[in-house]
N, C-alpha and C positions, 0 to 999 in steps of 0.2 A: 665554510664547511671543511675545507681542506685542513685548517688549523685544528679543528676538533678531531678530525680523522688521524692526524699526526699524533695528537695526545693520546687517543685511544690505542693506536698502534704502539706507542712508547709504553703505555701502561700495560698492555698485553705482554710485551717483551719483558718488562720489569717483573710482572707476575710470574711468567714462565721461568725466568732466571731465578727468582726467589724460591719457586717450587723445586727446581732442580738442585739448587744449593742446599735447601732443607732436606731433600731426599738423600743427597750425598752424605750429609752429616748424620741423618737418621740411620742410614745403612752402615756407616762407620761405627755408630754407637752400638749397633747390634752385632755386626760381623767383623769389626776391625780387630787390630792387635790387642787393644784394651777394651774390647766390646763385651757385650753381655754373654755371648756364647763362649768366649775365651774365659771369662770369669767362672762360668759354670763348670767348664772343663778343669780349671785350676782347682776349684773347690772339691771336685770329685777326686782328683788326684791326691789332694791333701788328705782327704778322708781315707783313701787307700793306704797312704803312707802312715797315717796315725794307727791304723789297724795292724800294719806290718811292724811298727814300732812296739805296739803293745805285745804282739806275739814274740818279738825278739827279747823284750824285757822279761817276759815270763820264762823263756828258755834260759836266759842269762841267770835269772834267780834260781832256777832248778839246778843249773850247773854249778853255781856258787854253793848251793846246799850240798851237792854231792862232793864238791872239793873240800868243803869244811868237814864233812863226815869222814873223809879220808886223810885228814891232816894229822900231824903228830900230837896236837893238843886233844883231839877228840877222834878216836879211831872206832868206827862202827864195824865190828867183826862180821856182821851179817852182810854188809855191803862189800867188805873186802872179800869174803867168800864168794859172793855173787860175781864180782868182777874177775876173780881168779878163774872161776869156772867158765865164764862167758868169753873172756879175752884170751886166756892162756890155755883153756881146755883142761884144767886140773880136775881130778877126781879123787875121792877118798878111796882107800884100799878096800873098803867093804861095799863099794857101790858096783852095780852091774850096768853096763851101757847097752841099750837096745838101739839098733840102727835099722 
């Protein structure tokens, strides 16, 4: 009878050890450095960066268009007038300024 008891005690210890090891690896798979939560966080950050990249590309495109319109090859007089008024504060002699 004592031999059967030793086997059942060894079996119980083995089962408990396997459950603890499995629980450790399961927890690591969810919360570890390469776990599920970390992956979700990295994917969310990647999406934010993609949106920021799209906004920066749109702004760059707009600034490239403005730069091209102010170049020597293609001078947009309306844009030049707008920039002179806004940045330098220029006015025509027939204009009246209200403040």
